[in-house]
ROMAR-268109 format. One line per field, with one value per residue (C-alpha): x, y, z; residue number from 1. Coordinates in nm, 2 decimals. Layout:
ROMAR-268109
east: X	...
north: Y	...
up: Z	...
n: NUM	...
//
This chain:
ROMAR-268109
east: 1.30	1.58	1.90	1.99	2.18	2.47	2.70	2.67	2.42	2.06	1.69	1.43	1.52	1.74	2.09	2.24	2.49	2.51	2.36	2.22	2.06	2.04	1.83	1.63	1.34	1.54	1.80	1.74	1.97	2.07	2.00	1.98	1.69	1.88	1.55	1.46	1.83	1.82	1.89	1.62	1.57	1.52	1.37	1.39	1.17	1.35	1.25	1.12	0.89	0.70	0.47	0.39	0.05	0.03	0.40	0.33	-0.03	0.14	0.42	0.14	-0.01	0.25	0.31	-0.05	-0.07	0.24	0.06	-0.22	-0.04	0.06	0.27	0.60	0.71	0.62	0.83	0.69	0.68	0.80	0.73	0.59	0.58	0.72	1.00	1.02	0.88	1.08	0.84	1.03	0.92	1.07	1.09	1.24	1.62	1.69	2.05	2.10	2.02	1.76	1.68	1.76	2.16	2.18	2.07	2.29	2.60	2.53	2.31	2.01	1.90	1.91	1.57	1.41	1.57	1.40	1.03	1.07	1.13	0.87	0.64	0.67	0.66	0.32	0.23	0.30	0.08	-0.17	-0.17	-0.19	-0.46	-0.67	-0.66	-0.78	-0.44	-0.31	0.10	0.13	0.49	0.65	0.97	1.34	1.42	1.11	1.16	1.45	1.65	1.78	2.03	1.91	2.18	2.38	2.15	1.84	1.69	1.39	1.26	1.05	0.81	0.86	0.77	0.39	0.41	0.23	-0.02	-0.36	-0.62	-1.00	-1.10	-0.83	-0.61	-0.33	-0.18	-0.36	-0.64	-0.51	-0.16	-0.05	0.23	0.43	0.74	0.75	0.91	0.70	0.36	0.07	-0.10	-0.42	-0.22	-0.01	-0.38	-0.46	-0.69	-0.71	-0.45	-0.62	-0.47	-0.43	-0.18	0.03	0.02	0.13	0.42	0.54	0.54	0.79	0.98	1.00	1.11	1.39	1.49	1.54	1.71	1.87	1.65	1.27	1.07	1.08	1.30	1.31	1.25	0.92	0.71	0.91	0.83	0.44	0.39	0.57	0.38	0.06	0.12	0.42	0.40	0.50	0.80	0.93	1.20	1.36	1.23	1.54	1.60	1.58	1.22	1.08	0.78	0.72	0.81	0.68	0.28	0.32	0.50	0.20	-0.07	0.11	0.17	-0.15	-0.26	-0.60	-0.63	-0.92	-0.66	-0.43	-0.39	-0.71	-0.52	-0.17	-0.19	-0.30	0.02	0.23	0.09	0.19	0.57	0.59	0.41	0.69	0.98	0.88	0.90	1.18	1.38	1.25	1.36	1.74	1.67	1.62	2.01	2.09	2.08	1.87	2.01	2.35	2.66	2.61	2.74	2.64	2.69	2.45	2.15	1.91	1.64	1.45	1.65	1.47	1.70	1.62	1.40	1.44	1.13	1.19	1.22	1.00	1.10	1.42	1.54	1.82	1.85	2.10	2.34	2.61	2.74	2.63	2.84	2.82	2.70	2.65	2.44	2.35	2.53	2.26	2.19	2.35	2.13	2.36	2.30	2.31	2.64	2.78	2.98	2.83	2.76	2.89	2.62	2.63	2.65	2.30	2.30	2.11	1.77	1.69	1.38	1.25	0.90	0.71	0.45	0.34	0.04	-0.27	-0.54	-0.44	-0.17	-0.18	-0.07	0.19	0.32	0.32	0.52	0.78	0.82	0.89	1.15	1.32	1.31	1.50	1.25	1.25	1.01	0.71	0.79	0.75	0.59	0.28	0.32	0.66	0.60	0.65	0.99	1.16	0.98	1.29	1.06	1.24	1.57	1.53	1.84	2.03	2.15	2.37	2.03	1.83	2.10	2.08	1.75	1.76	2.03	1.78	1.51	1.74	1.82	1.43	1.36	1.61	1.47	1.12	1.02	1.30	1.28	1.37	1.45	1.45	1.51	1.84	1.94	2.29	2.23	2.46	2.46	2.32	2.32	2.37	2.69	2.84	2.62	2.33	2.55	2.70	2.38	2.23	2.53	2.53	2.14	2.19	2.48	2.30	1.96	1.87	1.83	1.52	1.62	1.46	1.59	1.96	2.24	2.12	1.75	1.88	2.11	1.83	1.61	1.83	1.86	1.52	1.42	1.73	1.53	1.25	1.42	1.75	2.03	2.03	1.64	1.79	2.04	1.83	1.62	1.90	1.97	2.28	2.57	2.75	3.12	3.32	3.20	2.82	2.63	2.33	2.21	1.91	1.67	1.47	1.10	0.82	0.76	1.12	1.14	0.83	0.96	1.24	1.03	0.83	1.11	1.23	0.94	0.95	1.30	1.17	1.00	0.80	0.80	0.51	0.69	1.04	0.88	0.64	0.90	1.16	0.86	0.76	0.41	0.40	0.13	0.21	-0.07	-0.30	-0.05	0.01	-0.36	-0.45	-0.18	-0.15	0.24	0.16	0.05	0.33	0.54	0.40	0.44	0.81	0.87	0.70	0.84	1.21	1.28	1.13	1.17	0.94	0.78	0.53	0.49	0.28	0.12	0.31	0.09	-0.27	-0.08	0.08	-0.25	-0.42	-0.15	-0.16	-0.55	-0.50	-0.19	-0.42	-0.70	-0.49	-0.25	-0.42	-0.63	-0.77	-0.75	-0.35	-0.27	-0.23	0.02	-0.12	-0.08	-0.10	-0.10	0.07	0.05	0.34	0.38	0.40	0.39	0.20	0.41	0.29	0.39	0.37	0.35	0.43	0.11	0.10	0.07	0.22	0.45	0.46	0.73	0.53	0.66	0.49	0.45	0.33	0.20	0.06	-0.32	-0.43	-0.07	-0.06	0.33	0.43	0.77	0.86	0.90	1.22	1.21	0.88	0.79	0.65	0.68	0.43	0.48	0.15	0.10	0.03	-0.08	-0.44	-0.43	-0.52	-0.26	-0.34	-0.15	-0.23	-0.05	-0.04	0.10	0.18	0.26	0.44	0.40	0.65	0.44	0.43	0.07	0.11	-0.18	-0.24	-0.43	-0.50	-0.60	-0.59	-0.46	-0.51	-0.39	-0.42	-0.08	-0.07	-0.31	-0.16	-0.05	0.01	0.17	0.24	0.58	0.68	1.04	1.27	1.31	1.16	1.29	1.03	1.24	0.92	0.91	1.30	1.34	1.08	1.17	0.86	0.81	0.68	0.61	0.74	0.57	0.67	0.42	0.53	0.35	0.44	0.29	0.22	0.25	0.60	0.68	0.33	0.22	-0.02	-0.11	-0.15	-0.42	-0.36	-0.68	-0.75	-1.02	-1.16	-1.25	-0.98	-0.60	-0.49	-0.65	-0.32	-0.31	-0.06	-0.09	-0.03	-0.33	-0.20	0.14	0.25	0.39	0.68	0.72	1.08	1.13	0.98	0.64	0.74	0.90	0.80	0.57	0.63	0.76	0.48	0.53	0.32	0.26	0.33	0.01	-0.21	-0.53	-0.68	-0.63	-0.42	-0.53	-0.36	-0.54	-0.47	-0.62	-0.64	-0.51	-0.53	-0.38	-0.43	-0.18	-0.32	-0.14
north: -2.71	-2.49	-2.36	-2.01	-1.87	-1.76	-1.51	-1.60	-1.87	-1.86	-1.87	-1.89	-1.64	-1.43	-1.43	-1.32	-1.05	-0.99	-0.98	-0.69	-0.80	-1.10	-1.18	-1.41	-1.39	-1.47	-1.29	-0.96	-1.01	-0.79	-0.99	-0.95	-0.99	-1.17	-1.11	-0.78	-0.68	-0.49	-0.51	-0.60	-0.66	-1.03	-1.09	-1.49	-1.61	-1.82	-2.18	-2.19	-1.93	-2.05	-2.29	-1.96	-1.88	-1.53	-1.43	-1.59	-1.41	-1.05	-1.17	-1.20	-0.90	-0.66	-0.78	-0.77	-0.41	-0.34	-0.47	-0.25	0.10	0.32	0.61	0.79	0.76	0.42	0.13	-0.10	-0.50	-0.70	-1.03	-1.27	-1.65	-1.97	-2.18	-2.54	-2.43	-2.08	-1.79	-1.47	-1.09	-0.86	-0.50	-0.20	-0.18	0.16	0.26	0.53	0.38	0.54	0.84	0.72	0.63	0.94	1.17	0.99	0.99	1.35	1.54	1.76	1.82	2.18	2.34	2.33	2.00	1.86	2.05	1.87	1.51	1.57	1.68	1.37	1.13	1.33	1.26	0.88	0.87	1.03	0.80	0.53	0.66	0.70	0.30	0.25	0.16	0.31	0.35	0.33	0.32	0.66	0.74	0.79	0.41	0.36	0.65	0.51	0.74	0.78	1.05	1.14	1.41	1.60	1.74	1.62	1.33	1.13	0.99	0.63	0.48	0.16	-0.10	-0.18	-0.49	-0.32	-0.11	-0.16	-0.18	-0.11	-0.32	-0.57	-0.59	-0.90	-0.75	-0.94	-0.76	-0.49	-0.47	-0.11	-0.13	0.19	0.35	0.54	0.88	0.91	0.79	1.01	1.09	0.89	0.62	0.63	0.59	0.27	0.43	0.32	0.41	0.69	0.85	1.13	0.97	0.91	1.31	1.34	1.14	1.29	1.60	1.40	1.31	1.69	1.78	1.49	1.63	1.96	1.90	1.55	1.47	1.31	1.56	1.41	1.17	0.96	0.65	0.49	0.67	1.01	0.97	0.89	1.12	1.41	1.32	1.36	1.63	1.85	2.14	2.09	2.18	2.54	2.66	2.94	3.27	3.38	3.03	3.14	3.04	2.95	3.17	2.94	2.63	2.64	2.68	2.37	2.18	2.32	2.22	1.88	1.78	1.91	1.69	1.66	1.51	1.72	2.01	1.88	1.91	1.74	1.53	1.41	1.60	1.94	1.91	1.83	2.14	2.39	2.20	2.29	2.64	2.72	2.56	2.79	3.11	3.03	2.95	3.29	3.45	3.30	3.16	2.78	2.64	2.66	2.35	2.40	2.14	2.23	2.04	1.76	1.35	1.09	1.26	1.55	1.28	1.16	0.98	0.88	0.65	0.56	0.50	0.20	0.01	-0.34	-0.47	-0.64	-0.47	-0.56	-0.33	-0.21	-0.14	-0.30	-0.08	-0.18	0.11	-0.08	-0.23	-0.02	0.04	-0.20	-0.03	-0.17	-0.50	-0.52	-0.80	-1.02	-1.38	-1.60	-1.88	-2.14	-2.37	-2.75	-2.88	-2.51	-2.28	-1.97	-1.69	-1.33	-1.10	-0.75	-0.60	-0.43	-0.10	-0.07	0.08	0.36	0.43	0.10	-0.01	-0.14	-0.38	-0.29	-0.47	-0.34	-0.07	0.33	0.49	0.34	-0.03	0.11	0.35	0.05	-0.18	0.09	0.19	-0.22	-0.22	0.10	-0.08	-0.34	-0.58	-0.68	-0.47	-0.66	-0.94	-1.15	-0.92	-1.10	-1.14	-1.31	-1.67	-1.90	-2.04	-1.67	-1.70	-1.64	-1.83	-2.00	-1.79	-1.57	-1.47	-1.59	-1.24	-1.36	-1.56	-1.28	-1.07	-1.30	-1.29	-0.93	-0.94	-1.18	-0.92	-0.69	-0.86	-0.98	-0.65	-0.56	-0.83	-0.83	-0.54	-0.40	-0.11	-0.20	0.00	0.18	0.08	0.05	-0.14	-0.30	-0.42	-0.59	-0.78	-1.09	-1.39	-1.15	-1.31	-1.23	-1.01	-0.97	-0.79	-0.57	-0.44	-0.41	-0.20	0.04	0.10	0.13	0.41	0.55	0.59	0.93	0.91	1.07	1.31	1.10	0.74	0.63	0.44	0.09	0.12	0.19	-0.06	-0.29	-0.16	-0.22	-0.60	-0.64	-0.50	-0.75	-1.02	-0.93	-0.84	-1.04	-0.88	-1.02	-0.86	-0.50	-0.48	-0.52	-0.25	0.01	0.03	-0.08	-0.16	-0.49	-0.55	-0.53	-0.17	-0.19	0.17	0.31	0.50	0.69	0.55	0.25	0.15	0.25	-0.07	-0.11	0.21	0.10	-0.20	-0.05	0.20	-0.10	-0.23	0.11	0.13	-0.24	-0.17	0.13	0.04	0.33	0.49	0.72	0.90	0.91	1.06	1.27	1.41	1.48	1.67	1.85	1.77	1.79	1.51	1.20	0.98	1.10	0.96	0.64	0.60	0.70	0.64	0.27	0.17	0.13	0.44	0.60	0.37	0.50	0.87	0.81	0.64	0.95	1.24	1.10	0.83	0.85	1.09	1.23	0.95	0.65	0.60	0.27	0.17	0.44	0.70	0.62	0.49	0.88	1.04	0.83	0.89	1.27	1.32	1.14	1.38	1.67	1.54	1.52	1.86	2.08	2.30	2.63	2.81	2.78	2.82	3.23	3.43	3.65	4.02	4.33	4.69	4.90	5.28	5.48	5.89	5.88	5.48	5.21	4.87	4.58	4.25	3.92	3.58	3.31	3.03	2.75	2.47	2.20	2.05	2.33	2.59	2.93	3.20	3.54	3.79	4.18	4.41	4.71	4.78	4.80	4.62	4.28	4.28	4.08	4.10	3.83	3.91	3.94	3.93	3.95	4.33	4.52	4.92	5.10	5.48	5.72	6.06	6.18	6.10	5.94	5.80	5.41	5.20	4.90	4.57	4.25	3.96	3.61	3.32	3.02	2.70	2.40	2.07	1.78	1.54	1.76	1.99	2.32	2.58	2.96	3.23	3.59	3.87	4.19	4.38	4.74	5.00	5.37	5.57	5.78	6.10	6.44	6.60	6.97	7.01	7.28	7.18	7.36	7.53	7.55	7.90	8.23	8.36	8.66	9.00	9.19	8.95	8.93	9.31	9.35	9.06	8.93	8.57	8.39	8.05	7.96	7.72	7.58	7.48	7.13	6.93	6.57	6.37	6.63	6.57	6.67	6.98	7.06	7.43	7.47	7.74	7.72	7.98	8.06	8.20	8.31	8.11	8.00	8.37	8.64	8.61	8.80	9.12	9.30	9.54	9.38	9.01	8.76	8.53	8.28	8.11	7.88	7.57	7.46	7.08	6.90	6.60	6.39	6.60	6.75	7.04	7.34	7.66	7.95	8.00	8.17	8.33	8.51	8.57	8.29	8.37	8.38	8.15	8.20	7.91	7.99	7.73	7.63	7.48	7.34	7.09	6.78	6.85	7.13	7.15	7.41	7.55	7.45	7.71
up: -1.47	-1.68	-1.48	-1.51	-1.80	-1.78	-2.01	-2.37	-2.36	-2.46	-2.31	-2.51	-2.83	-2.64	-2.59	-2.26	-2.22	-1.85	-1.51	-1.39	-1.06	-0.88	-0.54	-0.36	-0.63	-0.94	-1.21	-1.42	-1.72	-2.04	-2.32	-2.71	-2.90	-3.22	-3.43	-3.40	-3.30	-2.99	-2.63	-2.40	-2.01	-1.91	-1.59	-1.47	-1.16	-0.89	-0.98	-0.61	-0.64	-0.92	-0.69	-0.47	-0.67	-0.48	-0.59	-0.98	-0.98	-0.90	-1.16	-1.41	-1.29	-1.37	-1.74	-1.77	-1.62	-1.86	-2.12	-2.10	-2.06	-2.36	-2.25	-2.37	-2.04	-1.90	-1.99	-2.21	-2.19	-2.49	-2.36	-2.07	-2.07	-1.95	-2.09	-1.92	-1.59	-1.56	-1.61	-1.73	-1.82	-2.10	-2.10	-2.28	-2.17	-2.02	-2.05	-1.79	-1.46	-1.22	-1.07	-0.71	-0.83	-1.03	-0.71	-0.48	-0.71	-0.88	-0.65	-0.72	-1.10	-1.23	-1.16	-1.52	-1.54	-1.23	-1.32	-1.71	-1.55	-1.28	-1.54	-1.78	-1.47	-1.43	-1.78	-1.69	-1.41	-1.60	-1.88	-1.61	-1.45	-1.74	-1.76	-1.45	-1.28	-0.96	-0.95	-0.53	-0.52	-0.70	-0.57	-0.76	-0.78	-0.97	-1.24	-1.51	-1.70	-2.07	-2.13	-2.47	-2.49	-2.22	-2.01	-2.15	-1.93	-2.04	-1.75	-1.76	-1.52	-1.39	-1.14	-1.18	-0.97	-0.67	-0.89	-0.82	-1.14	-1.08	-0.76	-0.78	-0.51	-0.46	-0.12	0.14	0.36	0.62	0.46	0.34	0.05	-0.06	0.06	0.36	0.25	-0.07	0.10	0.11	0.47	0.40	0.33	0.60	0.79	0.66	0.34	0.00	-0.25	-0.52	-0.81	-0.56	-0.37	-0.64	-0.73	-0.36	-0.44	-0.77	-0.56	-0.31	-0.60	-0.75	-0.39	-0.41	-0.78	-0.61	-0.30	-0.32	-0.03	0.04	0.20	0.54	0.71	1.03	1.18	1.04	1.32	1.27	0.85	0.92	1.17	0.95	0.65	0.87	1.08	0.98	0.76	0.38	0.32	0.13	-0.04	0.11	-0.04	-0.20	-0.41	-0.74	-0.89	-0.52	-0.61	-0.90	-0.76	-0.40	-0.50	-0.70	-0.41	-0.19	-0.35	-0.44	-0.11	0.05	0.34	0.23	-0.15	-0.24	-0.19	-0.43	-0.80	-0.97	-1.22	-1.31	-1.63	-1.42	-1.22	-1.56	-1.71	-1.40	-1.38	-1.75	-1.71	-1.43	-1.62	-1.94	-1.73	-1.53	-1.89	-2.03	-1.71	-1.77	-1.38	-1.50	-1.47	-1.11	-0.85	-0.55	-0.34	-0.32	-0.42	-0.57	-0.44	-0.28	0.10	-0.01	-0.10	0.14	-0.07	0.22	0.49	0.78	1.08	1.32	1.02	0.96	0.76	0.45	0.10	-0.19	-0.46	-0.60	-0.94	-1.21	-1.48	-1.73	-1.64	-1.60	-1.25	-0.93	-0.69	-0.38	-0.05	0.34	0.33	0.00	-0.12	-0.34	-0.30	-0.50	-0.69	-0.83	-1.15	-1.09	-1.12	-1.20	-1.05	-0.93	-1.18	-1.08	-1.00	-1.04	-0.70	-0.59	-0.42	-0.10	-0.15	0.14	-0.04	-0.08	-0.09	0.25	0.34	0.71	0.83	1.04	0.94	1.06	1.23	1.58	1.47	1.22	1.49	1.72	1.50	1.40	1.80	1.85	1.59	1.72	2.05	1.90	1.75	1.38	1.24	1.32	1.21	0.91	0.65	0.54	0.15	0.19	0.09	0.36	0.29	0.37	0.71	0.99	1.24	1.49	1.44	1.74	1.90	1.60	1.46	1.18	1.05	1.10	0.91	0.62	0.60	0.57	0.27	0.11	0.15	-0.03	-0.33	-0.33	-0.39	-0.61	-0.88	-0.80	-0.95	-1.17	-1.35	-1.73	-2.01	-2.34	-2.71	-2.79	-3.08	-3.15	-3.53	-3.75	-4.06	-3.92	-4.16	-4.46	-4.68	-5.00	-5.27	-4.98	-4.72	-5.00	-5.11	-4.76	-4.62	-4.98	-4.91	-4.53	-4.60	-4.92	-4.85	-4.73	-4.31	-4.20	-3.88	-3.63	-3.73	-3.57	-3.81	-3.67	-3.80	-4.12	-4.10	-3.98	-4.23	-4.53	-4.40	-4.39	-4.76	-4.89	-4.67	-4.88	-5.22	-5.32	-5.42	-5.77	-5.82	-5.63	-5.92	-6.20	-6.03	-6.01	-5.62	-5.65	-5.88	-5.93	-5.81	-5.51	-5.42	-5.44	-5.40	-5.38	-5.72	-5.57	-5.84	-5.74	-5.80	-5.50	-5.43	-5.30	-5.15	-4.95	-4.85	-4.72	-4.53	-4.38	-4.27	-4.08	-3.90	-3.81	-3.68	-3.46	-3.16	-3.06	-3.40	-3.38	-3.03	-3.24	-3.56	-3.36	-3.12	-3.47	-3.62	-3.28	-3.29	-2.91	-2.78	-3.01	-2.91	-3.18	-3.45	-3.28	-3.25	-3.60	-3.83	-3.92	-3.99	-4.36	-4.43	-4.24	-4.42	-4.78	-4.68	-4.59	-4.91	-5.10	-4.89	-4.84	-5.10	-5.42	-5.69	-5.94	-6.10	-6.02	-5.68	-5.68	-5.34	-5.17	-5.31	-5.21	-4.84	-4.81	-4.89	-4.62	-4.37	-4.46	-4.41	-4.05	-3.93	-4.07	-3.86	-3.54	-3.59	-3.87	-3.63	-3.83	-3.50	-3.47	-3.80	-3.81	-3.67	-3.34	-3.42	-3.14	-3.25	-2.99	-3.03	-3.11	-3.23	-3.60	-3.62	-3.52	-3.39	-3.45	-3.25	-3.40	-3.29	-3.52	-3.49	-3.21	-3.52	-3.35	-3.61	-3.87	-3.97	-4.06	-4.26	-4.21	-4.47	-4.41	-4.70	-4.60	-4.70	-5.03	-5.15	-5.27	-5.22	-4.92	-4.79	-4.52	-4.19	-4.01	-3.66	-3.46	-3.49	-3.74	-3.82	-4.00	-4.04	-4.06	-4.09	-3.80	-3.43	-3.41	-3.74	-3.77	-4.00	-4.12	-4.29	-4.44	-4.27	-4.50	-4.29	-4.44	-4.23	-4.39	-4.19	-4.17	-4.38	-4.65	-4.56	-4.61	-4.52	-4.58	-4.37	-4.47	-4.20	-4.15	-3.86	-3.80	-3.47	-3.43	-3.35	-3.02	-3.05	-3.10	-2.76	-2.66	-2.34	-2.10	-1.92	-1.63	-1.59	-1.34	-1.28	-1.40	-1.76	-1.83	-1.78	-1.68	-1.34	-1.31	-1.31	-1.07	-0.85	-0.87	-0.81	-1.08	-1.29	-1.67	-1.88	-2.20	-2.45	-2.64	-2.91	-3.03	-3.32	-3.57	-3.96	-4.01	-4.23	-4.21	-4.05	-3.79	-3.55	-3.17	-3.03	-2.66	-2.46	-2.14	-1.95	-2.27	-2.40	-2.47	-2.55	-2.26	-2.05	-2.15	-2.49	-2.81	-2.66	-2.93	-2.98	-3.23	-3.24	-3.54	-3.52	-3.69	-3.68	-3.75	-3.90	-3.63	-3.57	-3.21	-3.06	-2.90	-2.96	-2.69	-2.30	-2.10	-1.75	-1.50	-1.16	-0.89	-0.76	-1.06	-1.07	-1.42	-1.64	-1.97	-2.23	-2.55	-2.85	-3.22	-3.46	-3.30	-2.92	-2.62	-2.30	-2.02	-1.76	-1.40	-1.14
n: 1	2	3	4	5	6	7	8	9	10	11	12	13	14	15	16	17	18	19	20	21	22	23	24	25	26	27	28	29	30	31	32	33	34	35	36	37	38	39	40	41	42	43	44	45	46	47	48	49	50	51	52	53	54	55	56	57	58	59	60	61	62	63	64	65	66	67	68	69	70	71	72	73	74	75	76	77	78	79	80	81	82	83	84	85	86	87	88	89	90	91	92	93	94	95	96	97	98	99	100	101	102	103	104	105	106	107	108	109	110	111	112	113	114	115	116	117	118	119	120	121	122	123	124	125	126	127	128	129	130	131	132	133	134	135	136	137	138	139	140	141	142	143	144	145	146	147	148	149	150	151	152	153	154	155	156	157	158	159	160	161	162	163	164	165	166	167	168	169	170	171	172	173	174	175	176	177	178	179	180	181	182	183	184	185	186	187	188	189	190	191	192	193	194	195	196	197	198	199	200	201	202	203	204	205	206	207	208	209	210	211	212	213	214	215	216	217	218	219	220	221	222	223	224	225	226	227	228	229	230	231	232	233	234	235	236	237	238	239	240	241	242	243	244	245	246	247	248	249	250	251	252	253	254	255	256	257	258	259	260	261	262	263	264	265	266	267	268	269	270	271	272	273	274	275	276	277	278	279	280	281	282	283	284	285	286	287	288	289	290	291	292	293	294	295	296	297	298	299	300	301	302	303	304	305	306	307	308	309	310	311	312	313	314	315	316	317	318	319	320	321	322	323	324	325	326	327	328	329	330	331	332	333	334	335	336	337	338	339	340	341	342	343	344	345	346	347	348	349	350	351	352	353	354	355	356	357	358	359	360	361	362	363	364	365	366	367	368	369	370	371	372	373	374	375	376	377	378	379	380	381	382	383	384	385	386	387	388	389	390	391	392	393	394	395	396	397	398	399	400	401	402	403	404	405	406	407	408	409	410	411	412	413	414	415	416	417	418	419	420	421	422	423	424	425	426	427	428	429	430	431	432	433	434	435	436	437	438	439	440	441	442	443	444	445	446	447	448	449	450	451	452	453	454	455	456	457	458	459	460	461	462	463	464	465	466	467	468	469	470	471	472	473	474	475	476	477	478	479	480	481	482	483	484	485	486	487	488	489	490	491	492	493	494	495	496	497	498	499	500	501	502	503	504	505	506	507	508	509	510	511	512	513	514	515	516	517	518	519	520	521	522	523	524	525	526	527	528	529	530	531	532	533	534	535	536	537	538	539	540	541	542	543	544	545	546	547	548	549	550	551	552	553	554	555	556	557	558	559	560	561	562	563	564	565	566	567	568	569	570	571	572	573	574	575	576	577	578	579	580	581	582	583	584	585	586	587	588	589	590	591	592	593	594	595	596	597	598	599	600	601	602	603	604	605	606	607	608	609	610	611	612	613	614	615	616	617	618	619	620	621	622	623	624	625	626	627	628	629	630	631	632	633	634	635	636	637	638	639	640	641	642	643	644	645	646	647	648	649	650	651	652	653	654	655	656	657	658	659	660	661	662	663	664	665	666	667	668	669	670	671	672	673	674	675	676	677	678	679	680	681	682	683	684	685	686	687	688	689	690	691	692	693	694	695	696	697	698	699	700	701	702	703	704	705	706	707	708	709	710	711	712	713	714	715	716	717	718	719	720	721	722	723	724	725	726	727	728	729	730	731	732	733	734	735	736	737	738	739	740	741	742	743	744	745	746	747	748	749	750	751	752	753	754	755
//
């Protein structure tokens, strides 16, 4: 049995950098993997627990589940095994802590930021559900964060130690496992965990992100009663975006599972749609929950609760601030002093295990706790050596066991994280080191790659092709200052790109995000690493000439990428005509092809001379109202991997029809009536949409017959359009009590006075 290592020491192939968390079940370290030049999270199990078959089974199940799941927003396992009797688990390393700590220290997220984050978590749940895994414990402390850039939080769902897979369940019969503030009503009543319960928990997570607190608070019994009976909380109607967000919360937190979102993907889609609408309306930057700070956050505290916790999180984001009764258990090395652990934050939204089927038994346990009991006694799942049997009346010992439980939680289901590489020129000397440095700094860096990844790939290439051979290949020049010349054989270029992919933990996600293809799962499934290396070599590194093996590999990658993302129905621009007088306005929407950059050309009908569209609309003049105008639209989409597709289409629309209109005036202007002081009406005949510069006649008739019943009345009035094809023809006055219909007609238009 090996002793727990200290900073700078080695465990297996990993070099210990610092302790992230420590408790009654083991220690979690930030460690370095020298072979792959990256940071990892290393979890070691307390030696005394290796004899507990139930615990080891649960620990192994977590490793197996993580190995099974593939998702952009689920932490990935790297290794699981045993060294001289010590069981360990290695996972990704996430640098920026968990959501629980973020909300406690910084307060609620901005509205769109919250919607996007919970949408990503919902996508992760959907991936887990498709694989047959129900998480059962979705809460802020089980969401790890990477602040990719300021204000952009990438979440990673972690802690699958109590997840269910198929019909398997290592939790003992008659127990309910989860976190009360985020547990669905049916689970509070002892029913089996389902994907719908995870969707409910995601809805609670959304409320916490928006407000800084869980949907309900109180003692255990009060929490359970609220989830089962209390109305679903709503954002105030005056809150910006409440009309979009409240329906999502109401449906996600529906008391009956059948009334919730059907899948987590459906919830994610609703969240993204709401976020898009808020961004478009400029309402997405506010914070709903009020001022930031730990005092504003209530993420699920339960006054009076005294049960042990089973999960917590040490994410590698630095040393958390210690809180009341959160001191970790110290694990001493035989013959050595005690290593100094990083203090763990007290988890107020902890995982709980309460025994009994249905609400009454659970409520009784909660009532016993609030009456001064111990929360129902020893949780059934804890190993026997954690039992406090025989310690009745000894408050200090009970408190110590509660502290141990907090430490146990911090290490058992640790959240660990994302790939961050700390590369260097390890093991290279002399010309090899100079060559690698020259290549890393000289080779064009793809937009998705980091400097560390370039360094790693350069070192990998020098390991395959020694410096003296590289010199003969023309990659670098000998001397004290080695340089990259930009001219190297195809096989060297492909070896470099293969190394670049080897140095990238999730290359399909990194490349796909940079290319803006959206869902990267198709790339991950259909494009193998060798083909992608060939594509990168051909498009980014090789000049004109022999492409060697990279050529066929590149063609294979392009074919697979085209099958994934080049869809015919997403290549053409969407053109919508909008009628106006004397012209047709065409609104043009870019194609929705993922990963493609589009150029839209417009040509008048019958012309082959396209002009590139600037902006999002095109105005086509016509001769007069009602005339149809047509344009030819050519859309050229160029994808990031080199594929170019062009589509041609015609779009037609009609201008507004010509119009004659009688407009009533404010007062009577005809002198015949004004002198006689007779009440009358005056109307002005206006026109619009007539061809500019072309004369037309307007004929006036009474009730469709004569021009007028008086002598000398003028029947035909000439129209004299100005440059815009609109104006006025004549003013007409008549007695106020006149009931006949005076009708004006012109080519293509007519109007009558309705007295």
